[in-house]
Backbone of each chain as ProteinMPNN parsed JSONL, in Angstrom:
{"seq_chain_A": "XXXXXXXXXXXXXXXXXXXXXXXXXXXXXXXXXXXXXXXXXXXXXXXXXXXXXXXXXXXXXXXXXXXXXXXXXXXXXXXXXXXXXXXXXXXXXXXXXXXXXXXXXXXXX", "coords_chain_A": {"N_chain_A": [[107.2, 103.964, 125.435], [110.032, 101.88, 124.676], [111.181, 101.389, 121.346], [112.033, 99.403, 118.482], [112.878, 99.864, 115.141], [112.211, 98.475, 112.038], [112.473, 97.943, 108.448], [109.524, 96.958, 106.679], [109.778, 95.162, 104.553], [112.201, 93.598, 102.406], [113.714, 93.041, 99.311], [115.622, 90.913, 97.235], [117.7, 89.601, 94.597], [118.782, 86.234, 93.929], [122.098, 85.526, 95.041], [122.796, 88.153, 95.36], [123.418, 90.873, 97.728], [121.777, 91.253, 100.781], [120.555, 93.718, 102.933], [119.407, 94.447, 106.102], [118.002, 96.756, 108.19], [117.889, 98.091, 111.553], [116.629, 100.269, 113.858], [117.122, 102.158, 116.835], [116.96, 104.08, 119.819], [118.448, 103.258, 122.046], [120.359, 101.567, 121.125], [123.142, 102.256, 120.885], [123.972, 101.68, 123.439], [123.166, 99.161, 124.155], [123.459, 95.732, 123.265], [122.575, 94.225, 120.109], [120.493, 91.704, 118.645], [119.763, 89.147, 116.268], [117.182, 87.341, 114.642], [116.069, 84.637, 112.635], [113.105, 83.626, 111.082], [111.273, 81.131, 109.661], [108.272, 80.226, 107.821], [105.889, 78.729, 109.94], [107.766, 77.788, 111.708], [109.914, 77.858, 114.63], [111.713, 80.77, 115.789], [115.186, 81.353, 114.935], [118.341, 82.038, 116.266], [120.576, 84.159, 114.663], [122.51, 86.131, 114.744], [124.376, 87.465, 117.419], [125.147, 89.763, 120.094], [125.582, 92.103, 118.492], [127.378, 91.425, 116.309], [128.327, 88.83, 116.37], [128.428, 85.433, 115.352], [126.47, 82.597, 115.836], [127.45, 79.145, 116.333], [127.118, 77.032, 113.516], [125.651, 78.736, 111.968], [125.61, 80.034, 108.73], [128.464, 81.613, 107.133], [127.742, 83.695, 105.504], [126.002, 85.292, 106.802], [126.103, 88.273, 108.59], [126.689, 90.86, 111.054], [126.446, 94.321, 111.975], [127.138, 97.47, 113.596], [126.256, 100.868, 114.025], [126.113, 103.736, 115.624], [122.812, 104.585, 116.278], [121.766, 102.561, 114.774], [121.599, 99.217, 113.726], [122.709, 96.595, 111.571], [121.796, 93.806, 109.669], [123.456, 91.76, 107.496], [123.258, 89.814, 104.627], [125.177, 88.024, 102.63], [125.54, 87.025, 99.255], [122.901, 85.936, 98.824], [120.682, 83.203, 99.255], [118.004, 81.087, 98.05], [116.912, 79.752, 100.204], [117.167, 81.534, 102.257], [115.007, 83.128, 102.382], [112.728, 84.546, 104.495], [111.312, 85.731, 107.619], [112.862, 88.306, 109.449], [113.968, 89.318, 112.604], [115.019, 91.925, 114.701], [116.395, 92.389, 117.984], [116.636, 93.796, 121.199], [117.473, 95.412, 124.294], [115.747, 97.346, 126.735], [117.296, 100.269, 127.857], [117.025, 101.204, 130.39], [117.537, 99.718, 132.571], [115.659, 97.886, 133.319], [115.595, 95.343, 132.394], [113.882, 94.622, 130.392], [112.785, 93.192, 127.358], [112.936, 93.969, 123.923], [111.539, 93.626, 120.714], [112.049, 94.23, 117.241], [109.72, 95.099, 114.605], [109.925, 93.273, 112.581], [111.17, 92.04, 109.433], [110.331, 91.109, 106.225], [112.097, 89.107, 104.166], [112.389, 88.743, 100.81], [113.322, 86.565, 98.273], [113.938, 87.047, 95.047]], "CA_chain_A": [[107.943, 102.717, 125.544], [111.143, 101.773, 123.746], [110.844, 100.689, 120.112], [113.03, 99.144, 117.45], [112.209, 100.057, 113.861], [112.748, 97.736, 110.883], [111.637, 98.053, 107.242], [108.626, 95.789, 106.592], [110.178, 94.189, 103.543], [113.404, 93.771, 101.595], [113.742, 92.067, 98.225], [116.893, 90.807, 96.514], [117.839, 88.457, 93.707], [119.78, 85.261, 94.425], [123.486, 85.887, 94.828], [123.039, 89.539, 95.756], [123.555, 91.136, 99.159], [120.616, 91.846, 101.446], [120.84, 94.458, 104.172], [118.208, 94.74, 106.875], [118.377, 97.681, 109.25], [117.093, 98.145, 112.777], [116.993, 101.519, 114.518], [116.608, 102.356, 118.177], [117.764, 105.053, 120.55], [119.316, 102.63, 123.041], [121.301, 100.631, 120.492], [124.556, 102.523, 121.212], [124.277, 101.214, 124.79], [122.735, 97.778, 124.323], [123.705, 94.863, 122.127], [121.449, 93.798, 119.283], [120.451, 90.294, 118.294], [118.938, 88.931, 115.084], [116.566, 86.017, 114.528], [115.436, 84.254, 111.374], [111.944, 82.763, 111.289], [110.602, 80.649, 108.468], [106.857, 79.953, 108.111], [105.554, 77.556, 110.733], [108.891, 77.338, 112.517], [110.375, 78.741, 115.701], [112.848, 81.619, 115.401], [116.555, 80.868, 115.1], [119.31, 83.117, 116.478], [121.591, 84.169, 113.608], [123.559, 87.064, 115.153], [124.258, 87.939, 118.78], [126.099, 90.816, 120.46], [125.746, 92.962, 117.302], [128.099, 90.924, 115.129], [128.815, 87.478, 116.564], [127.617, 84.422, 114.669], [126.456, 81.313, 116.555], [127.934, 77.997, 115.564], [126.123, 76.451, 112.627], [125.077, 79.763, 111.097], [126.531, 80.251, 107.603], [129.293, 82.817, 107.168], [127.154, 84.779, 104.715], [125.269, 86.146, 107.727], [126.972, 89.099, 109.414], [126.014, 91.972, 111.68], [127.265, 95.486, 112.252], [126.467, 98.489, 114.386], [126.747, 102.225, 113.868], [125.215, 104.661, 116.302], [121.495, 104.068, 116.672], [121.319, 101.588, 113.771], [122.322, 97.965, 113.518], [122.399, 96.057, 110.248], [122.033, 92.403, 109.339], [123.845, 91.636, 106.094], [123.313, 88.456, 104.1], [125.935, 88.087, 101.38], [125.275, 85.869, 98.39], [121.605, 85.416, 99.289], [120.167, 81.972, 98.652], [116.55, 80.956, 98.139], [116.568, 79.269, 101.553], [117.242, 82.639, 103.207], [113.72, 83.82, 102.406], [112.207, 84.376, 105.85], [111.159, 86.951, 108.416], [114.009, 88.573, 110.307], [113.64, 90.202, 113.708], [116.071, 92.39, 115.599], [115.986, 92.386, 119.39], [117.582, 94.427, 122.106], [116.918, 95.604, 125.625], [115.531, 98.687, 127.25], [118.531, 100.656, 128.54], [116.713, 101.826, 131.676], [117.88, 98.798, 133.65], [114.502, 97.084, 133.707], [115.749, 94.014, 131.814], [112.8, 94.301, 129.47], [113.243, 92.844, 126.016], [112.166, 94.591, 122.844], [111.748, 93.13, 119.354], [111.597, 95.024, 116.12], [108.489, 94.608, 114.002], [110.211, 92.201, 111.627], [111.365, 92.352, 108.02], [110.156, 89.964, 105.332], [113.083, 89.042, 103.092], [111.943, 87.989, 99.643], [114.355, 86.262, 97.287], [113.195, 87.136, 93.787]], "C_chain_A": [[108.983, 102.64, 124.423], [110.761, 100.954, 122.524], [112.073, 100.492, 119.24], [112.308, 99.161, 116.101], [112.946, 99.33, 112.736], [111.895, 98.041, 109.659], [110.761, 96.817, 107.131], [109.111, 94.734, 105.607], [111.459, 94.614, 102.844], [113.383, 92.682, 100.531], [115.095, 92.094, 97.531], [116.847, 89.595, 95.6], [118.876, 87.507, 94.285], [121.193, 85.698, 94.072], [123.81, 87.323, 95.209], [123.154, 89.649, 97.275], [122.303, 91.814, 99.695], [121.072, 92.534, 102.724], [119.536, 94.837, 104.842], [118.626, 95.592, 108.06], [117.403, 97.632, 110.415], [117.556, 99.382, 113.542], [116.348, 101.633, 115.885], [117.536, 103.23, 118.993], [118.77, 104.409, 121.509], [120.375, 101.722, 122.433], [122.776, 100.978, 120.713], [124.963, 101.954, 122.565], [123.923, 99.758, 125.036], [123.066, 96.976, 123.065], [122.402, 94.563, 121.379], [121.618, 92.344, 118.894], [119.506, 90.153, 117.111], [118.45, 87.485, 115.035], [115.97, 85.851, 113.139], [114.249, 83.356, 111.705], [111.311, 82.423, 109.949], [109.177, 80.24, 108.82], [106.656, 78.645, 108.873], [106.659, 77.042, 111.622], [109.199, 78.341, 113.638], [111.513, 79.616, 115.182], [114.179, 80.928, 115.687], [117.472, 82.073, 115.263], [120.374, 83.052, 115.383], [122.756, 85.113, 113.907], [123.314, 87.442, 116.608], [125.363, 88.951, 119.075], [126.536, 91.628, 119.24], [126.316, 92.239, 116.089], [128.635, 89.502, 115.279], [127.853, 86.478, 115.919], [127.65, 83.127, 115.46], [127.0, 80.192, 115.674], [126.789, 77.419, 114.731], [125.446, 77.454, 111.715], [126.066, 80.058, 109.969], [127.258, 81.592, 107.663], [128.691, 83.979, 106.381], [126.299, 85.719, 105.574], [126.268, 86.943, 108.573], [126.17, 90.27, 109.974], [126.977, 93.11, 111.948], [126.424, 96.515, 112.998], [127.103, 99.846, 114.126], [125.734, 103.184, 114.492], [123.91, 104.001, 116.705], [120.937, 103.055, 115.676], [122.228, 100.371, 113.739], [121.84, 97.376, 112.196], [122.74, 94.579, 110.183], [122.316, 92.344, 107.847], [123.905, 90.168, 105.72], [123.953, 88.54, 102.725], [125.67, 86.841, 100.543], [123.979, 85.176, 98.788], [121.194, 84.164, 98.505], [118.658, 81.895, 98.859], [116.11, 80.558, 99.552], [116.636, 80.372, 102.608], [115.942, 83.43, 103.278], [113.022, 83.504, 103.726], [111.892, 85.75, 106.434], [112.377, 87.081, 109.325], [113.628, 89.617, 111.354], [114.908, 90.641, 114.433], [115.501, 92.421, 117.018], [117.062, 93.06, 120.219], [116.892, 94.586, 123.458], [116.717, 97.081, 125.905], [116.775, 99.074, 128.054], [118.282, 101.253, 129.919], [117.018, 100.912, 132.855], [116.727, 97.926, 134.101], [114.571, 95.654, 133.194], [114.607, 93.624, 130.889], [113.34, 94.16, 128.061], [112.336, 93.504, 124.991], [112.542, 93.934, 121.518], [111.364, 94.209, 118.351], [110.367, 94.377, 115.497], [108.676, 93.497, 112.981], [110.31, 92.697, 110.2], [111.206, 91.074, 107.199], [111.179, 90.064, 104.206], [112.545, 88.154, 101.982], [113.099, 87.814, 98.685], [113.659, 86.114, 95.94], [113.503, 85.991, 92.833]], "O_chain_A": [[108.829, 103.255, 123.368], [110.087, 99.932, 122.65], [113.012, 101.288, 119.254], [111.253, 98.546, 115.945], [114.138, 99.541, 112.514], [110.716, 98.366, 109.8], [111.214, 95.721, 107.461], [108.878, 93.542, 105.807], [111.762, 95.799, 102.707], [113.068, 91.529, 100.825], [115.649, 93.162, 97.27], [116.053, 88.677, 95.805], [119.75, 87.924, 95.045], [121.458, 86.174, 92.968], [124.98, 87.672, 95.365], [123.01, 88.666, 98.003], [121.829, 92.808, 99.145], [121.871, 91.994, 103.489], [118.669, 95.465, 104.236], [119.494, 95.203, 108.841], [116.26, 97.194, 110.283], [118.743, 99.524, 113.838], [115.191, 101.261, 116.078], [118.757, 103.134, 118.873], [119.837, 104.973, 121.751], [121.202, 101.167, 123.156], [123.604, 100.067, 120.729], [126.151, 101.762, 122.826], [124.348, 99.183, 126.037], [122.964, 97.481, 121.947], [121.303, 94.636, 121.931], [122.731, 91.823, 118.823], [118.566, 90.933, 116.96], [119.185, 86.545, 115.338], [115.44, 86.794, 112.551], [114.369, 82.434, 112.511], [110.874, 83.301, 109.205], [108.889, 79.94, 109.979], [107.183, 77.598, 108.496], [106.525, 75.98, 112.231], [108.796, 79.503, 113.589], [112.202, 79.237, 114.235], [114.283, 80.054, 116.547], [117.391, 83.025, 114.486], [121.004, 82.013, 115.193], [123.858, 84.926, 113.39], [122.177, 87.711, 116.995], [126.385, 88.988, 118.389], [127.73, 91.807, 118.999], [125.82, 92.401, 114.975], [129.335, 89.019, 114.39], [126.636, 86.658, 115.94], [128.728, 82.601, 115.737], [127.007, 80.284, 114.446], [125.649, 77.332, 115.186], [124.739, 77.066, 110.785], [127.242, 80.307, 110.233], [126.729, 82.577, 108.178], [129.09, 85.127, 106.573], [125.92, 86.803, 105.132], [127.163, 86.37, 109.194], [125.117, 90.628, 109.447], [128.176, 92.895, 112.125], [125.196, 96.449, 113.03], [128.323, 99.966, 114.019], [124.649, 103.407, 113.956], [123.905, 102.98, 117.392], [119.752, 102.726, 115.733], [123.454, 100.483, 113.726], [120.716, 97.624, 111.76], [123.823, 94.154, 110.586], [121.522, 92.817, 107.034], [124.531, 89.369, 106.416], [123.36, 89.056, 101.777], [125.588, 85.733, 101.074], [123.964, 83.975, 99.056], [121.337, 84.085, 97.285], [118.108, 82.559, 99.737], [115.057, 80.985, 100.026], [116.203, 80.164, 103.741], [115.79, 84.303, 104.132], [112.759, 82.343, 104.037], [112.169, 86.784, 105.826], [112.857, 86.099, 109.893], [113.047, 90.655, 111.037], [115.769, 89.817, 114.741], [114.287, 92.473, 117.217], [118.255, 92.904, 119.96], [115.859, 93.97, 123.722], [117.424, 97.94, 125.379], [117.256, 98.273, 128.856], [119.21, 101.754, 130.554], [116.787, 101.282, 134.007], [116.803, 97.292, 135.154], [113.708, 94.837, 133.516], [114.385, 92.441, 130.63], [114.224, 94.901, 127.631], [111.122, 93.585, 125.176], [113.72, 93.714, 121.237], [110.456, 95.003, 118.597], [110.018, 93.243, 115.824], [107.711, 92.856, 112.564], [109.63, 93.644, 109.804], [111.877, 90.076, 107.459], [111.135, 90.987, 103.393], [112.282, 86.969, 102.185], [113.777, 88.777, 98.324], [112.892, 85.177, 95.721], [112.95, 85.937, 91.735]]}, "seq_chain_B": "XXXXXXXXXXXXXXXXXXXXXXXXXXXXXXXXXXXXXXXXXXXXXXXXXXXXXXXXXXXXXXXXXXXXXXXXXXXXXXXXXXXXXXXXXXXXXXXXXXXXXXXXXXXXXXXXXXXXXXXXX", "coords_chain_B": {"N_chain_B": [[121.96, 67.455, 123.098], [120.172, 70.42, 123.011], [116.878, 70.721, 124.101], [113.619, 72.033, 124.107], [110.397, 71.766, 125.155], [107.194, 72.715, 124.832], [103.973, 72.734, 126.46], [100.426, 72.577, 127.202], [98.869, 74.498, 125.99], [95.817, 75.727, 124.409], [92.234, 76.094, 123.864], [90.548, 78.701, 125.445], [88.158, 80.477, 127.368], [87.46, 84.041, 127.394], [88.699, 85.73, 130.25], [89.353, 83.439, 131.509], [91.732, 80.898, 132.716], [95.023, 79.51, 132.22], [97.726, 77.204, 132.258], [100.932, 77.1, 131.161], [103.573, 74.859, 130.318], [107.064, 74.081, 130.115], [109.335, 71.769, 129.182], [112.666, 71.14, 129.729], [115.756, 69.959, 128.355], [119.039, 68.529, 127.843], [120.836, 70.465, 128.632], [122.244, 72.328, 131.4], [119.778, 73.224, 133.212], [119.362, 74.822, 135.485], [121.302, 76.738, 135.319], [120.678, 78.803, 133.684], [118.924, 81.831, 132.797], [115.482, 81.978, 131.835], [112.929, 82.418, 129.37], [109.665, 83.466, 128.221], [108.207, 83.928, 125.108], [105.925, 85.362, 122.841], [103.777, 85.065, 119.926], [101.409, 86.526, 118.123], [98.841, 85.503, 115.81], [99.985, 85.862, 112.544], [101.515, 88.051, 113.25], [104.303, 89.889, 114.78], [107.128, 89.025, 116.952], [106.845, 88.975, 120.496], [108.209, 89.62, 123.564], [107.42, 88.138, 126.674], [107.928, 87.406, 129.42], [110.609, 86.924, 131.802], [112.885, 84.933, 133.821], [115.144, 84.599, 136.469], [117.973, 82.417, 137.182], [117.64, 81.194, 139.765], [115.075, 81.871, 140.321], [114.693, 84.226, 141.674], [114.461, 86.698, 140.552], [112.159, 88.259, 138.406], [110.678, 89.388, 135.415], [108.33, 91.274, 133.494], [106.421, 91.961, 130.515], [104.57, 94.974, 130.174], [101.86, 94.589, 129.478], [101.006, 92.177, 130.501], [101.476, 92.178, 133.148], [100.587, 91.461, 136.482], [98.673, 89.684, 135.692], [99.85, 87.429, 134.532], [102.132, 84.872, 135.617], [105.421, 83.925, 135.865], [107.336, 81.022, 136.494], [109.605, 78.532, 137.822], [110.908, 75.169, 138.118], [113.659, 73.886, 139.14], [114.475, 71.359, 139.894], [112.908, 69.747, 138.383], [113.561, 70.499, 135.882], [111.97, 72.384, 134.53], [109.914, 74.983, 133.18], [107.395, 77.423, 133.73], [104.283, 79.082, 132.902], [101.832, 80.783, 134.305], [98.735, 81.822, 133.404], [96.311, 84.142, 133.903], [93.028, 85.713, 133.907], [92.579, 85.917, 131.118], [92.672, 87.439, 127.879], [91.299, 88.299, 124.639], [93.35, 89.362, 123.125], [95.561, 88.023, 124.036], [95.8, 85.794, 122.578], [97.917, 83.658, 120.911], [100.923, 82.018, 119.684], [102.929, 80.567, 122.065], [106.223, 80.649, 122.992], [108.84, 78.94, 124.613], [112.03, 79.876, 125.722], [115.569, 79.598, 125.904], [117.766, 81.607, 127.767], [120.653, 83.204, 127.698], [121.368, 85.539, 128.989], [123.44, 87.763, 128.986], [125.737, 90.44, 129.671], [123.908, 92.052, 131.03], [121.582, 91.725, 129.573], [118.832, 90.159, 127.991], [118.713, 87.485, 125.664], [117.967, 85.012, 123.123], [118.93, 81.84, 122.67], [118.108, 79.253, 122.153], [115.019, 77.831, 121.19], [111.741, 76.579, 121.882], [109.211, 74.669, 120.107], [106.782, 75.84, 120.377], [103.489, 76.56, 121.732], [100.05, 76.788, 121.117], [97.839, 79.237, 122.19], [94.516, 80.014, 122.435], [92.189, 82.471, 122.91], [88.926, 82.736, 123.255], [85.371, 83.063, 122.966]], "CA_chain_B": [[121.188, 68.369, 122.253], [119.213, 71.238, 123.76], [115.474, 70.586, 123.694], [112.599, 72.734, 124.877], [109.11, 71.267, 124.68], [106.083, 73.396, 125.504], [102.68, 72.064, 126.503], [99.426, 73.275, 128.005], [98.055, 75.437, 125.231], [94.483, 75.284, 124.044], [91.175, 77.096, 123.752], [90.044, 79.13, 126.751], [87.243, 81.624, 127.273], [87.941, 85.287, 128.001], [88.61, 85.717, 131.701], [89.794, 82.146, 132.03], [93.136, 80.688, 133.088], [95.743, 78.418, 131.572], [99.109, 77.096, 132.716], [101.848, 76.531, 130.183], [104.778, 74.224, 130.834], [108.164, 73.887, 129.177], [110.279, 70.77, 129.667], [113.987, 71.402, 129.173], [116.732, 68.88, 128.437], [120.235, 68.715, 127.036], [121.701, 71.5, 129.2], [122.047, 72.518, 132.84], [118.653, 74.154, 133.268], [119.488, 75.737, 136.621], [122.356, 77.716, 135.048], [120.218, 79.778, 132.694], [117.663, 82.528, 132.754], [114.554, 81.447, 130.853], [111.928, 83.408, 128.957], [108.518, 83.173, 127.37], [108.015, 84.873, 124.01], [104.712, 84.976, 122.136], [103.581, 85.576, 118.574], [100.016, 86.5, 117.697], [98.713, 85.025, 114.426], [100.36, 86.813, 111.505], [102.185, 89.218, 113.825], [105.697, 89.73, 115.157], [107.478, 88.44, 118.234], [106.696, 89.827, 121.677], [108.689, 89.035, 124.812], [106.372, 88.132, 127.694], [108.47, 87.392, 130.774], [111.809, 86.12, 132.022], [113.11, 84.546, 135.203], [116.535, 84.314, 136.785], [118.274, 81.001, 137.423], [117.081, 80.695, 141.023], [113.712, 82.361, 140.462], [114.646, 85.379, 142.571], [114.095, 87.889, 139.768], [111.208, 88.002, 137.321], [110.294, 90.619, 134.743], [107.183, 91.056, 132.621], [105.957, 93.046, 129.661], [103.515, 95.684, 130.895], [100.508, 94.136, 129.128], [100.63, 90.953, 131.235], [101.794, 92.344, 134.565], [99.438, 91.278, 137.356], [97.822, 88.591, 135.182], [100.678, 86.256, 134.247], [103.215, 84.605, 136.551], [106.436, 82.983, 135.402], [107.984, 80.29, 137.586], [110.425, 77.413, 137.366], [111.257, 74.118, 139.065], [114.953, 73.406, 138.654], [114.574, 69.917, 140.147], [112.175, 69.07, 137.308], [113.989, 71.085, 134.604], [110.73, 72.87, 133.93], [109.519, 76.38, 133.216], [105.94, 77.528, 133.694], [103.649, 80.387, 132.767], [100.442, 80.783, 134.75], [98.056, 82.93, 132.737], [94.972, 84.394, 134.444], [92.284, 86.835, 133.32], [93.005, 85.941, 129.718], [91.955, 88.323, 126.954], [91.419, 87.892, 123.235], [94.655, 89.804, 122.621], [96.596, 87.084, 124.483], [95.861, 84.703, 121.614], [99.255, 83.629, 120.298], [101.808, 80.893, 119.952], [103.831, 80.897, 123.168], [107.487, 79.944, 122.91], [109.788, 78.886, 125.717], [113.338, 80.13, 125.139], [116.713, 79.681, 126.793], [118.216, 82.998, 127.816], [121.995, 83.287, 128.287], [121.411, 86.765, 129.79], [124.794, 88.288, 129.092], [125.873, 91.894, 129.617], [122.647, 92.597, 131.559], [120.579, 91.729, 128.513], [118.303, 88.866, 127.555], [118.534, 87.082, 124.284], [117.4, 83.668, 123.11], [119.752, 81.017, 121.798], [117.347, 78.065, 121.79], [113.585, 78.023, 121.288], [110.877, 75.431, 121.669], [108.378, 74.757, 118.916], [105.646, 76.692, 120.688], [102.169, 76.015, 122.019], [99.061, 77.786, 120.728], [96.794, 79.619, 123.133], [93.433, 80.745, 121.773], [91.232, 83.01, 123.868], [87.72, 83.038, 122.477], [84.127, 82.519, 123.502]], "C_chain_B": [[120.164, 69.115, 123.119], [117.813, 71.014, 123.205], [114.583, 71.342, 124.661], [111.251, 72.346, 124.298], [107.992, 71.891, 125.5], [104.832, 72.527, 125.477], [101.714, 72.931, 127.299], [98.561, 74.272, 127.258], [96.69, 74.862, 124.914], [93.517, 76.437, 123.94], [90.635, 77.417, 125.139], [89.16, 80.35, 126.545], [87.883, 82.876, 127.868], [87.692, 85.282, 129.498], [89.098, 84.433, 132.329], [91.285, 82.092, 132.31], [93.704, 79.494, 132.349], [97.152, 78.396, 132.14], [99.935, 76.4, 131.648], [103.051, 75.926, 130.891], [105.808, 74.113, 129.721], [109.148, 72.917, 129.812], [111.608, 70.956, 128.951], [114.891, 70.184, 129.328], [117.936, 69.217, 127.575], [121.155, 69.824, 127.505], [121.387, 71.616, 130.689], [121.03, 73.624, 133.053], [118.866, 75.215, 134.351], [120.549, 76.814, 136.408], [121.909, 78.851, 134.146], [118.968, 80.528, 133.125], [116.805, 81.814, 131.699], [113.49, 82.491, 130.558], [110.746, 82.763, 128.258], [108.397, 84.307, 126.348], [106.771, 84.423, 123.253], [104.626, 85.642, 120.765], [102.122, 85.413, 118.198], [99.942, 86.079, 116.229], [99.027, 86.119, 113.411], [101.104, 88.039, 111.985], [103.632, 88.899, 114.203], [105.872, 89.111, 116.538], [107.297, 89.452, 119.355], [107.208, 89.063, 122.898], [107.612, 89.177, 125.872], [106.96, 88.262, 129.102], [109.788, 86.634, 130.795], [112.03, 85.907, 133.505], [114.563, 84.156, 135.382], [116.718, 82.84, 137.142], [117.601, 80.445, 138.676], [115.657, 81.187, 141.291], [113.579, 83.638, 141.277], [114.308, 86.686, 141.855], [113.2, 87.484, 138.614], [110.811, 89.345, 136.726], [109.215, 90.295, 133.713], [106.989, 92.236, 131.679], [104.745, 93.68, 130.342], [102.131, 95.086, 130.666], [100.075, 92.874, 129.875], [100.877, 91.069, 132.733], [100.526, 92.255, 135.406], [98.498, 90.171, 136.914], [98.602, 87.3, 134.966], [101.759, 86.127, 135.325], [104.158, 83.566, 135.962], [107.054, 82.303, 136.619], [108.807, 79.147, 136.99], [110.62, 76.415, 138.486], [112.55, 73.492, 138.553], [115.135, 71.905, 138.888], [113.899, 69.112, 139.029], [112.571, 69.6, 135.928], [112.797, 71.648, 133.831], [110.486, 74.344, 134.195], [108.009, 76.446, 133.07], [105.502, 78.966, 133.411], [102.187, 80.227, 133.165], [99.774, 82.029, 134.182], [96.628, 83.038, 133.253], [94.334, 85.581, 133.731], [92.632, 87.013, 131.847], [92.066, 86.786, 128.859], [92.163, 87.828, 125.527], [92.799, 88.256, 122.68], [95.827, 88.96, 123.138], [96.706, 85.888, 123.548], [97.173, 84.743, 120.847], [99.865, 82.243, 120.437], [102.794, 81.357, 121.021], [105.064, 80.003, 123.074], [108.238, 80.038, 124.24], [111.169, 79.074, 125.095], [114.411, 80.177, 126.221], [117.366, 81.053, 126.649], [119.58, 83.079, 128.469], [122.202, 84.516, 129.171], [122.84, 87.234, 130.026], [124.792, 89.809, 128.993], [124.555, 92.576, 129.993], [121.547, 92.661, 130.507], [120.145, 90.315, 128.178], [118.46, 88.692, 126.057], [118.294, 85.583, 124.289], [118.142, 82.775, 122.122], [119.109, 79.69, 121.417], [115.872, 78.318, 122.082], [112.882, 76.674, 121.201], [110.061, 75.633, 120.395], [107.092, 75.535, 119.138], [104.372, 75.913, 120.978], [101.138, 77.119, 121.8], [98.033, 77.986, 121.828], [95.772, 80.458, 122.382], [92.42, 81.168, 122.823], [90.007, 83.482, 123.096], [86.502, 82.417, 123.142], [83.406, 81.68, 122.444]], "O_chain_B": [[119.394, 68.503, 123.859], [117.587, 71.105, 121.998], [114.774, 71.293, 125.876], [110.983, 72.561, 123.116], [107.858, 71.635, 126.697], [104.655, 71.694, 124.588], [102.112, 73.881, 127.973], [97.623, 74.831, 127.826], [96.432, 73.675, 125.118], [93.911, 77.603, 123.929], [90.307, 76.517, 125.912], [89.398, 81.156, 125.645], [88.745, 82.783, 128.742], [86.624, 84.885, 129.963], [89.241, 84.348, 133.549], [92.004, 83.08, 132.166], [92.981, 78.597, 131.916], [97.712, 79.443, 132.468], [99.667, 75.256, 131.282], [103.489, 76.419, 131.931], [105.466, 74.058, 128.54], [109.728, 73.207, 130.858], [111.671, 70.932, 127.721], [114.799, 69.46, 130.319], [117.868, 70.075, 126.694], [122.158, 70.107, 126.85], [120.395, 71.072, 131.173], [121.371, 74.807, 133.073], [118.57, 76.389, 134.13], [120.681, 77.715, 137.236], [122.685, 79.767, 133.872], [118.066, 79.956, 133.737], [117.319, 81.145, 130.803], [113.189, 83.342, 131.395], [110.837, 81.639, 127.766], [108.477, 85.486, 126.693], [106.578, 83.225, 123.043], [105.301, 86.632, 120.485], [101.65, 84.298, 117.98], [100.9, 86.285, 115.484], [98.403, 87.181, 113.422], [101.308, 88.977, 111.215], [104.119, 87.791, 113.976], [104.906, 88.729, 117.199], [107.565, 90.64, 119.18], [106.7, 87.99, 123.225], [106.961, 90.218, 125.964], [106.543, 89.121, 129.88], [110.056, 85.808, 129.923], [111.449, 86.598, 134.341], [115.141, 83.466, 134.542], [115.75, 82.116, 137.372], [117.051, 79.345, 138.647], [115.104, 80.944, 142.363], [112.464, 84.087, 141.543], [113.915, 87.664, 142.491], [113.453, 86.491, 137.932], [110.629, 90.324, 137.45], [109.182, 89.206, 133.14], [107.347, 93.369, 132.003], [103.98, 92.989, 131.015], [101.308, 95.082, 131.582], [98.891, 92.54, 129.877], [100.531, 90.168, 133.497], [99.516, 92.886, 135.093], [97.62, 89.76, 137.673], [98.081, 86.207, 135.19], [102.237, 87.121, 135.871], [103.74, 82.465, 135.605], [107.267, 82.938, 137.652], [108.706, 78.845, 135.801], [110.512, 76.76, 139.662], [112.531, 72.666, 137.641], [115.875, 71.251, 138.152], [114.259, 67.965, 138.762], [111.988, 69.202, 134.919], [112.647, 71.41, 132.633], [110.799, 74.876, 135.26], [107.41, 75.629, 132.371], [106.241, 79.922, 133.646], [101.402, 79.609, 132.445], [100.201, 83.152, 134.451], [95.825, 82.125, 133.06], [95.007, 86.35, 133.045], [92.939, 88.116, 131.393], [90.856, 86.838, 129.079], [93.073, 87.048, 125.246], [93.347, 87.527, 121.854], [96.965, 89.166, 122.717], [97.603, 85.059, 123.702], [97.5, 85.744, 120.21], [99.387, 81.409, 121.206], [103.415, 82.412, 120.89], [104.966, 78.776, 123.076], [108.257, 81.082, 124.893], [111.454, 78.492, 124.048], [114.198, 80.718, 127.306], [117.495, 81.583, 125.545], [119.666, 83.027, 129.696], [123.106, 84.536, 130.007], [123.375, 87.115, 131.128], [123.948, 90.394, 128.313], [124.141, 93.548, 129.36], [120.687, 93.541, 130.546], [120.961, 89.398, 128.09], [118.349, 89.648, 125.288], [118.402, 84.941, 125.334], [118.009, 82.922, 120.908], [119.531, 79.063, 120.445], [115.521, 78.937, 123.086], [113.356, 75.751, 120.539], [110.205, 76.639, 119.701], [106.387, 75.855, 118.181], [104.197, 74.777, 120.538], [101.33, 78.251, 122.244], [97.438, 77.032, 122.33], [96.106, 81.475, 121.774], [91.863, 80.334, 123.537], [90.044, 84.486, 122.383], [86.595, 81.378, 123.795], [82.334, 81.137, 122.711]]}, "name": "protein", "num_of_chains": 2, "seq": "XXXXXXXXXXXXXXXXXXXXXXXXXXXXXXXXXXXXXXXXXXXXXXXXXXXXXXXXXXXXXXXXXXXXXXXXXXXXXXXXXXXXXXXXXXXXXXXXXXXXXXXXXXXXXXXXXXXXXXXXXXXXXXXXXXXXXXXXXXXXXXXXXXXXXXXXXXXXXXXXXXXXXXXXXXXXXXXXXXXXXXXXXXXXXXXXXXXXXXXXXXXXXXXXXXXXXXXXXXXXXXXXXXXXXX"}
């Protein structure tokens, strides 16, 4: 079955740049999406179609894609950005099945 | 304002059944695919199922195929998940999510707050 691979954890100091990667064989053919989830809350979409930012999401959140890896970048990290981040994409076999990465815990030191 | 409110969760014995509901408001429900996504305690997100605007297409994760059924009632702006033959590994918070389904791919731009399903004897 298709998998997306994320690092379990990333740590940065306030004001620095955090980069969270997500790897998957189908990513060159399928868009990637990113969600932020804080404890006890529902996920929130922060990036769609690899690099688009929904309205209301701060500009410090950005996304990029290169080959089989997509990256969520948070510039000027703030304490409130501490959360779990999940990438998501689709199986490229045409089955419309959705796949999530395992999630990355972002810790703001 | 888009709102998705899940209900129907609770404690059920292994082998039992439960029906989840999701009441949608603040958007034209019949214009969107909809999905169920679950999260086991302390674990990551797992997509469960999705359904096309008119209910004519439905897709499931392999682990629930044949046990769960997704459905919708556009007249009532409601999404459902009928869960049968429940197992301990189905224990999770179940989220209802709006799915713009663009470029032949699902993604989720609005989520409900979730309803907890616990499968235990």
